[in-house]
Jmol script that loads the backbone (N, CA, C; Angstrom):
load data "model"
ATOM      1  N   MET A   1     110.918 121.822 103.219  1.00  0.00           N
ATOM      2  CA  MET A   1     110.889 120.458 104.531  1.00  0.00           C
ATOM      3  C   MET A   1     112.127 119.414 103.892  1.00  0.00           C
ATOM      4  N   SER A   2     112.213 119.228 102.890  1.00  0.00           N
ATOM      5  CA  SER A   2     113.132 118.334 102.450  1.00  0.00           C
ATOM      6  C   SER A   2     114.578 119.069 102.317  1.00  0.00           C
ATOM      7  N   LEU A   3     114.679 120.286 102.063  1.00  0.00           N
ATOM      8  CA  LEU A   3     115.606 121.077 102.113  1.00  0.00           C
ATOM      9  C   LEU A   3     116.184 121.248 103.444  1.00  0.00           C
ATOM     10  N   PHE A   4     115.620 121.478 104.195  1.00  0.00           N
ATOM     11  CA  PHE A   4     115.774 121.282 105.609  1.00  0.00           C
ATOM     12  C   PHE A   4     116.566 120.393 106.418  1.00  0.00           C
ATOM     13  N   LEU A   5     115.686 119.248 105.743  1.00  0.00           N
ATOM     14  CA  LEU A   5     116.134 117.849 106.180  1.00  0.00           C
ATOM     15  C   LEU A   5     117.747 117.492 105.447  1.00  0.00           C
ATOM     16  N   LEU A   6     117.869 117.927 104.576  1.00  0.00           N
ATOM     17  CA  LEU A   6     118.860 117.680 103.894  1.00  0.00           C
ATOM     18  C   LEU A   6     120.097 118.255 104.383  1.00  0.00           C
ATOM     19  N   THR A   7     120.001 119.540 104.379  1.00  0.00           N
ATOM     20  CA  THR A   7     120.970 120.409 105.510  1.00  0.00           C
ATOM     21  C   THR A   7     121.193 120.045 106.483  1.00  0.00           C
ATOM     22  N   PHE A   8     120.431 119.827 107.310  1.00  0.00           N
ATOM     23  CA  PHE A   8     120.486 119.469 108.831  1.00  0.00           C
ATOM     24  C   PHE A   8     121.629 118.025 108.637  1.00  0.00           C
ATOM     25  N   PHE A   9     121.169 117.262 107.699  1.00  0.00           N
ATOM     26  CA  PHE A   9     121.884 115.753 107.662  1.00  0.00           C
ATOM     27  C   PHE A   9     123.192 115.861 107.249  1.00  0.00           C
ATOM     28  N   PHE A  10     123.326 117.082 106.190  1.00  0.00           N
ATOM     29  CA  PHE A  10     124.615 117.263 105.606  1.00  0.00           C
ATOM     30  C   PHE A  10     125.632 118.021 106.618  1.00  0.00           C
ATOM     31  N   ILE A  11     125.217 119.051 107.366  1.00  0.00           N
ATOM     32  CA  ILE A  11     125.854 119.651 108.725  1.00  0.00           C
ATOM     33  C   ILE A  11     126.114 118.548 109.707  1.00  0.00           C
ATOM     34  N   TYR A  12     124.969 118.121 110.445  1.00  0.00           N
ATOM     35  CA  TYR A  12     125.045 117.320 111.460  1.00  0.00           C
ATOM     36  C   TYR A  12     125.926 115.942 111.285  1.00  0.00           C
ATOM     37  N   GLY A  13     125.923 115.580 109.828  1.00  0.00           N
ATOM     38  CA  GLY A  13     126.293 114.300 109.569  1.00  0.00           C
ATOM     39  C   GLY A  13     128.093 114.562 109.591  1.00  0.00           C
ATOM     40  N   GLY A  14     128.117 115.699 109.060  1.00  0.00           N
ATOM     41  CA  GLY A  14     129.779 115.992 108.623  1.00  0.00           C
ATOM     42  C   GLY A  14     130.527 116.535 109.859  1.00  0.00           C
ATOM     43  N   THR A  15     129.670 116.817 110.787  1.00  0.00           N
ATOM     44  CA  THR A  15     130.590 117.267 112.387  1.00  0.00           C
ATOM     45  C   THR A  15     130.358 115.605 112.793  1.00  0.00           C
ATOM     46  N   HIS A  16     129.825 114.856 112.565  1.00  0.00           N
ATOM     47  CA  HIS A  16     130.132 113.513 112.916  1.00  0.00           C
ATOM     48  C   HIS A  16     131.099 112.810 112.311  1.00  0.00           C
ATOM     49  N   LEU A  17     131.120 113.054 111.077  1.00  0.00           N
ATOM     50  CA  LEU A  17     132.261 112.274 110.663  1.00  0.00           C
ATOM     51  C   LEU A  17     133.544 113.138 111.047  1.00  0.00           C
ATOM     52  N   TYR A  18     133.466 114.538 111.262  1.00  0.00           N
ATOM     53  CA  TYR A  18     134.995 114.994 111.757  1.00  0.00           C
ATOM     54  C   TYR A  18     135.367 114.483 113.208  1.00  0.00           C
ATOM     55  N   PHE A  19     134.216 114.239 114.006  1.00  0.00           N
ATOM     56  CA  PHE A  19     134.645 113.734 115.324  1.00  0.00           C
ATOM     57  C   PHE A  19     134.969 112.360 114.972  1.00  0.00           C
ATOM     58  N   PHE A  20     134.493 111.249 114.110  1.00  0.00           N
ATOM     59  CA  PHE A  20     134.567 109.885 114.163  1.00  0.00           C
ATOM     60  C   PHE A  20     136.307 109.696 113.638  1.00  0.00           C
ATOM     61  N   LEU A  21     136.602 110.942 112.552  1.00  0.00           N
ATOM     62  CA  LEU A  21     138.243 110.813 112.203  1.00  0.00           C
ATOM     63  C   LEU A  21     139.238 111.363 113.145  1.00  0.00           C
ATOM     64  N   LYS A  22     138.743 112.366 114.038  1.00  0.00           N
ATOM     65  CA  LYS A  22     139.648 112.817 114.999  1.00  0.00           C
ATOM     66  C   LYS A  22     139.799 111.667 116.263  1.00  0.00           C
ATOM     67  N   VAL A  23     138.641 110.850 116.710  1.00  0.00           N
ATOM     68  CA  VAL A  23     138.711 109.996 117.464  1.00  0.00           C
ATOM     69  C   VAL A  23     139.619 108.921 117.153  1.00  0.00           C
ATOM     70  N   LYS A  24     139.517 108.210 116.026  1.00  0.00           N
ATOM     71  CA  LYS A  24     139.911 107.262 115.098  1.00  0.00           C
ATOM     72  C   LYS A  24     141.395 107.747 114.892  1.00  0.00           C
ATOM     73  N   ALA A  25     141.908 108.680 114.824  1.00  0.00           N
ATOM     74  CA  ALA A  25     143.556 109.148 115.140  1.00  0.00           C
ATOM     75  C   ALA A  25     143.885 109.229 116.430  1.00  0.00           C
ATOM     76  N   ALA A  26     143.152 109.465 117.169  1.00  0.00           N
ATOM     77  CA  ALA A  26     143.840 109.800 118.304  1.00  0.00           C
ATOM     78  C   ALA A  26     143.907 108.643 119.269  1.00  0.00           C
ATOM     79  N   LEU A  27     142.967 107.880 118.817  1.00  0.00           N
ATOM     80  CA  LEU A  27     143.124 106.683 119.727  1.00  0.00           C
ATOM     81  C   LEU A  27     143.673 105.195 118.942  1.00  0.00           C
ATOM     82  N   SER A  28     144.149 105.333 117.905  1.00  0.00           N
ATOM     83  CA  SER A  28     144.708 104.516 116.947  1.00  0.00           C
ATOM     84  C   SER A  28     143.555 103.137 117.001  1.00  0.00           C
ATOM     85  N   LEU A  29     142.253 103.309 116.700  1.00  0.00           N
ATOM     86  CA  LEU A  29     141.128 102.316 116.763  1.00  0.00           C
ATOM     87  C   LEU A  29     141.870 101.259 115.508  1.00  0.00           C
ATOM     88  N   GLY A  30     141.301 100.137 115.811  1.00  0.00           N
ATOM     89  CA  GLY A  30     141.138  98.961 115.050  1.00  0.00           C
ATOM     90  C   GLY A  30     139.987  99.022 113.862  1.00  0.00           C
ATOM     91  N   THR A  31     140.141  97.960 113.271  1.00  0.00           N
ATOM     92  CA  THR A  31     138.891  97.965 112.184  1.00  0.00           C
ATOM     93  C   THR A  31     137.673  97.738 112.909  1.00  0.00           C
ATOM     94  N   LEU A  32     137.538  96.729 113.852  1.00  0.00           N
ATOM     95  CA  LEU A  32     136.147  96.489 114.439  1.00  0.00           C
ATOM     96  C   LEU A  32     135.920  97.589 115.258  1.00  0.00           C
ATOM     97  N   SER A  33     136.790  98.289 116.053  1.00  0.00           N
ATOM     98  CA  SER A  33     136.658  99.422 116.839  1.00  0.00           C
ATOM     99  C   SER A  33     136.073 100.460 116.004  1.00  0.00           C
ATOM    100  N   ALA A  34     136.494 100.502 114.836  1.00  0.00           N
ATOM    101  CA  ALA A  34     136.097 101.719 114.382  1.00  0.00           C
ATOM    102  C   ALA A  34     135.021 101.600 113.581  1.00  0.00           C
ATOM    103  N   LEU A  35     134.757 100.412 113.438  1.00  0.00           N
ATOM    104  CA  LEU A  35     133.293 100.092 112.531  1.00  0.00           C
ATOM    105  C   LEU A  35     132.172 100.329 113.544  1.00  0.00           C
ATOM    106  N   CYS A  36     132.446  99.809 114.679  1.00  0.00           N
ATOM    107  CA  CYS A  36     131.395 100.078 115.917  1.00  0.00           C
ATOM    108  C   CYS A  36     130.970 101.340 116.169  1.00  0.00           C
ATOM    109  N   LEU A  37     132.119 102.002 116.082  1.00  0.00           N
ATOM    110  CA  LEU A  37     132.070 103.706 116.509  1.00  0.00           C
ATOM    111  C   LEU A  37     131.075 104.267 115.285  1.00  0.00           C
ATOM    112  N   ALA A  38     131.682 103.829 114.075  1.00  0.00           N
ATOM    113  CA  ALA A  38     131.004 104.667 113.019  1.00  0.00           C
ATOM    114  C   ALA A  38     129.435 104.232 112.913  1.00  0.00           C
ATOM    115  N   LEU A  39     129.120 102.682 113.267  1.00  0.00           N
ATOM    116  CA  LEU A  39     127.757 102.524 113.406  1.00  0.00           C
ATOM    117  C   LEU A  39     127.020 103.289 114.512  1.00  0.00           C
ATOM    118  N   PHE A  40     127.453 103.484 115.727  1.00  0.00           N
ATOM    119  CA  PHE A  40     126.877 104.123 116.656  1.00  0.00           C
ATOM    120  C   PHE A  40     126.701 105.738 116.420  1.00  0.00           C
ATOM    121  N   MET A  41     127.640 106.446 115.600  1.00  0.00           N
ATOM    122  CA  MET A  41     127.542 107.437 115.032  1.00  0.00           C
ATOM    123  C   MET A  41     126.472 107.823 114.135  1.00  0.00           C
ATOM    124  N   LEU A  42     126.439 106.867 113.195  1.00  0.00           N
ATOM    125  CA  LEU A  42     125.440 106.741 112.245  1.00  0.00           C
ATOM    126  C   LEU A  42     123.953 106.778 112.926  1.00  0.00           C
ATOM    127  N   LEU A  43     123.799 106.150 114.083  1.00  0.00           N
ATOM    128  CA  LEU A  43     122.629 105.909 114.585  1.00  0.00           C
ATOM    129  C   LEU A  43     122.304 107.113 115.353  1.00  0.00           C
ATOM    130  N   MET A  44     123.570 108.046 115.974  1.00  0.00           N
ATOM    131  CA  MET A  44     123.176 109.092 116.520  1.00  0.00           C
ATOM    132  C   MET A  44     122.571 110.182 115.778  1.00  0.00           C
ATOM    133  N   VAL A  45     123.369 110.176 114.525  1.00  0.00           N
ATOM    134  CA  VAL A  45     123.158 111.179 113.438  1.00  0.00           C
ATOM    135  C   VAL A  45     121.437 111.249 113.208  1.00  0.00           C
ATOM    136  N   PHE A  46     120.678 109.875 113.184  1.00  0.00           N
ATOM    137  CA  PHE A  46     119.473 109.496 112.751  1.00  0.00           C
ATOM    138  C   PHE A  46     118.574 109.733 114.134  1.00  0.00           C
ATOM    139  N   ALA A  47     119.169 109.386 115.267  1.00  0.00           N
ATOM    140  CA  ALA A  47     118.525 109.543 116.270  1.00  0.00           C
ATOM    141  C   ALA A  47     117.170 110.616 116.602  1.00  0.00           C
ATOM    142  N   PRO A  48     117.526 111.549 116.186  1.00  0.00           N
ATOM    143  CA  PRO A  48     116.502 112.859 116.015  1.00  0.00           C
ATOM    144  C   PRO A  48     115.012 112.437 115.310  1.00  0.00           C
ATOM    145  N   VAL A  49     115.448 111.827 114.442  1.00  0.00           N
ATOM    146  CA  VAL A  49     114.747 111.399 113.269  1.00  0.00           C
ATOM    147  C   VAL A  49     113.624 110.264 113.825  1.00  0.00           C
ATOM    148  N   LEU A  50     114.445 109.347 114.515  1.00  0.00           N
ATOM    149  CA  LEU A  50     113.686 108.372 115.183  1.00  0.00           C
ATOM    150  C   LEU A  50     112.563 108.623 116.364  1.00  0.00           C
ATOM    151  N   VAL A  51     113.179 109.990 116.890  1.00  0.00           N
ATOM    152  CA  VAL A  51     112.505 110.364 118.361  1.00  0.00           C
ATOM    153  C   VAL A  51     110.469 110.675 117.289  1.00  0.00           C
ATOM    154  N   ARG A  52     111.101 111.466 116.415  1.00  0.00           N
ATOM    155  CA  ARG A  52     109.712 111.841 115.603  1.00  0.00           C
ATOM    156  C   ARG A  52     108.992 110.777 115.178  1.00  0.00           C
ATOM    157  N   ILE A  53     109.620 109.640 114.333  1.00  0.00           N
ATOM    158  CA  ILE A  53     108.798 108.444 114.233  1.00  0.00           C
ATOM    159  C   ILE A  53     108.419 107.913 115.270  1.00  0.00           C
ATOM    160  N   LEU A  54     109.032 107.645 116.048  1.00  0.00           N
ATOM    161  CA  LEU A  54     108.255 106.965 117.438  1.00  0.00           C
ATOM    162  C   LEU A  54     107.055 107.649 117.992  1.00  0.00           C
ATOM    163  N   GLU A  55     107.140 109.272 118.205  1.00  0.00           N
ATOM    164  CA  GLU A  55     106.178 110.007 118.442  1.00  0.00           C
ATOM    165  C   GLU A  55     104.803 109.882 117.223  1.00  0.00           C
ATOM    166  N   LYS A  56     105.047 109.725 116.188  1.00  0.00           N
ATOM    167  CA  LYS A  56     104.066 109.805 115.313  1.00  0.00           C
ATOM    168  C   LYS A  56     103.314 108.487 115.207  1.00  0.00           C
ATOM    169  N   GLN A  57     104.114 107.237 115.846  1.00  0.00           N
ATOM    170  CA  GLN A  57     103.506 105.735 116.146  1.00  0.00           C
ATOM    171  C   GLN A  57     102.839 105.859 117.636  1.00  0.00           C
ATOM    172  N   GLY A  58     102.668 106.957 118.164  1.00  0.00           N
ATOM    173  CA  GLY A  58     101.978 106.901 119.446  1.00  0.00           C
ATOM    174  C   GLY A  58     102.977 106.283 120.517  1.00  0.00           C
ATOM    175  N   MET A  59     104.093 106.105 120.440  1.00  0.00           N
ATOM    176  CA  MET A  59     104.715 105.707 121.551  1.00  0.00           C
ATOM    177  C   MET A  59     105.575 106.669 122.145  1.00  0.00           C
ATOM    178  N   GLU A  60     104.822 107.472 123.039  1.00  0.00           N
ATOM    179  CA  GLU A  60     105.088 108.814 123.739  1.00  0.00           C
ATOM    180  C   GLU A  60     106.294 108.378 124.726  1.00  0.00           C
ATOM    181  N   ALA A  61     106.121 107.609 125.203  1.00  0.00           N
ATOM    182  CA  ALA A  61     106.947 107.117 126.113  1.00  0.00           C
ATOM    183  C   ALA A  61     108.467 106.673 125.751  1.00  0.00           C
ATOM    184  N   SER A  62     108.616 105.736 124.794  1.00  0.00           N
ATOM    185  CA  SER A  62     109.684 105.425 124.446  1.00  0.00           C
ATOM    186  C   SER A  62     110.534 106.721 123.442  1.00  0.00           C
ATOM    187  N   ALA A  63     109.735 107.582 122.930  1.00  0.00           N
ATOM    188  CA  ALA A  63     110.251 108.901 122.310  1.00  0.00           C
ATOM    189  C   ALA A  63     110.794 109.526 123.351  1.00  0.00           C
ATOM    190  N   ARG A  64     110.077 109.969 124.337  1.00  0.00           N
ATOM    191  CA  ARG A  64     110.580 110.845 125.529  1.00  0.00           C
ATOM    192  C   ARG A  64     112.175 110.127 126.120  1.00  0.00           C
ATOM    193  N   LEU A  65     111.928 108.679 126.280  1.00  0.00           N
ATOM    194  CA  LEU A  65     113.097 108.253 126.563  1.00  0.00           C
ATOM    195  C   LEU A  65     114.344 108.314 125.772  1.00  0.00           C
ATOM    196  N   THR A  66     114.044 108.128 124.736  1.00  0.00           N
ATOM    197  CA  THR A  66     115.340 108.045 123.200  1.00  0.00           C
ATOM    198  C   THR A  66     115.546 109.854 123.501  1.00  0.00           C
ATOM    199  N   ALA A  67     114.515 110.449 123.298  1.00  0.00           N
ATOM    200  CA  ALA A  67     114.988 112.100 123.189  1.00  0.00           C
ATOM    201  C   ALA A  67     115.725 112.616 124.491  1.00  0.00           C
ATOM    202  N   ILE A  68     115.269 112.065 125.757  1.00  0.00           N
ATOM    203  CA  ILE A  68     115.973 112.527 126.712  1.00  0.00           C
ATOM    204  C   ILE A  68     117.476 111.803 127.196  1.00  0.00           C
ATOM    205  N   GLN A  69     117.415 110.609 127.357  1.00  0.00           N
ATOM    206  CA  GLN A  69     118.355 109.944 127.791  1.00  0.00           C
ATOM    207  C   GLN A  69     119.683 109.836 126.508  1.00  0.00           C
ATOM    208  N   VAL A  70     119.220 109.385 125.199  1.00  0.00           N
ATOM    209  CA  VAL A  70     120.167 109.100 124.353  1.00  0.00           C
ATOM    210  C   VAL A  70     120.892 110.188 123.583  1.00  0.00           C
ATOM    211  N   THR A  71     119.478 110.934 122.659  1.00  0.00           N
ATOM    212  CA  THR A  71     120.152 112.011 121.946  1.00  0.00           C
ATOM    213  C   THR A  71     120.254 112.954 122.618  1.00  0.00           C
ATOM    214  N   SER A  72     119.628 113.649 123.714  1.00  0.00           N
ATOM    215  CA  SER A  72     120.049 114.991 124.589  1.00  0.00           C
ATOM    216  C   SER A  72     121.437 114.641 125.427  1.00  0.00           C
ATOM    217  N   GLY A  73     121.635 113.123 125.548  1.00  0.00           N
ATOM    218  CA  GLY A  73     122.837 113.059 126.261  1.00  0.00           C
ATOM    219  C   GLY A  73     123.788 112.815 125.345  1.00  0.00           C
ATOM    220  N   TRP A  74     123.819 112.286 124.128  1.00  0.00           N
ATOM    221  CA  TRP A  74     124.938 112.151 123.160  1.00  0.00           C
ATOM    222  C   TRP A  74     125.395 113.904 122.608  1.00  0.00           C
ATOM    223  N   ASP A  75     124.005 114.551 122.381  1.00  0.00           N
ATOM    224  CA  ASP A  75     124.459 115.813 121.974  1.00  0.00           C
ATOM    225  C   ASP A  75     125.130 116.564 122.493  1.00  0.00           C
ATOM    226  N   SER A  76     124.954 116.764 124.283  1.00  0.00           N
ATOM    227  CA  SER A  76     125.713 117.574 125.030  1.00  0.00           C
ATOM    228  C   SER A  76     127.181 117.105 125.173  1.00  0.00           C
ATOM    229  N   SER A  77     127.538 115.808 125.246  1.00  0.00           N
ATOM    230  CA  SER A  77     128.662 115.322 125.182  1.00  0.00           C
ATOM    231  C   SER A  77     129.392 115.616 123.673  1.00  0.00           C
ATOM    232  N   PHE A  78     128.878 115.702 122.740  1.00  0.00           N
ATOM    233  CA  PHE A  78     129.560 115.939 121.652  1.00  0.00           C
ATOM    234  C   PHE A  78     129.468 117.138 121.315  1.00  0.00           C
ATOM    235  N   SER A  79     128.687 118.274 121.771  1.00  0.00           N
ATOM    236  CA  SER A  79     129.030 119.709 121.927  1.00  0.00           C
ATOM    237  C   SER A  79     130.158 120.210 122.795  1.00  0.00           C
ATOM    238  N   LEU A  80     130.453 119.338 123.652  1.00  0.00           N
ATOM    239  CA  LEU A  80     131.673 119.658 124.701  1.00  0.00           C
ATOM    240  C   LEU A  80     133.111 119.087 123.752  1.00  0.00           C
ATOM    241  N   PHE A  81     132.864 118.199 123.058  1.00  0.00           N
ATOM    242  CA  PHE A  81     133.859 117.792 122.111  1.00  0.00           C
ATOM    243  C   PHE A  81     134.249 118.924 121.046  1.00  0.00           C
ATOM    244  N   LEU A  82     133.213 119.534 120.462  1.00  0.00           N
ATOM    245  CA  LEU A  82     133.377 120.246 119.393  1.00  0.00           C
ATOM    246  C   LEU A  82     134.109 121.590 119.883  1.00  0.00           C
ATOM    247  N   LEU A  83     133.462 121.915 121.284  1.00  0.00           N
ATOM    248  CA  LEU A  83     134.027 123.410 121.617  1.00  0.00           C
ATOM    249  C   LEU A  83     135.423 123.182 122.168  1.00  0.00           C
ATOM    250  N   HIS A  84     135.985 122.096 122.625  1.00  0.00           N
ATOM    251  CA  HIS A  84     137.093 121.813 123.094  1.00  0.00           C
ATOM    252  C   HIS A  84     138.174 121.301 122.301  1.00  0.00           C
ATOM    253  N   TRP A  85     137.871 120.723 121.418  1.00  0.00           N
ATOM    254  CA  TRP A  85     139.086 119.887 120.713  1.00  0.00           C
ATOM    255  C   TRP A  85     139.713 121.103 119.490  1.00  0.00           C
ATOM    256  N   PRO A  86     141.071 121.030 119.410  1.00  0.00           N
ATOM    257  CA  PRO A  86     141.905 121.885 118.797  1.00  0.00           C
ATOM    258  C   PRO A  86     141.736 121.748 117.376  1.00  0.00           C
TER     259      PRO A  86
END
end "model"
wireframe off; spacefill off
backbone 0.3
color backbone group
């Protein structure tokens, strides 16, 4: 299980780093904007794990809301970027 999580975070985190570097270069973000984007992306990398933690704690409604609204919405937007960015 730990090898799976290590692989997941390496690949998923790497794609988020790629996205961050492309957005930062394309939009010429300042320091504060880049920091906010980096923190958001770090949160999105760990959002699937947060969903599982919420489920184990018995917070089904919060886990469902996080999974559907936050994680799935971000993943779909992120996938569109990866498919269409040169």
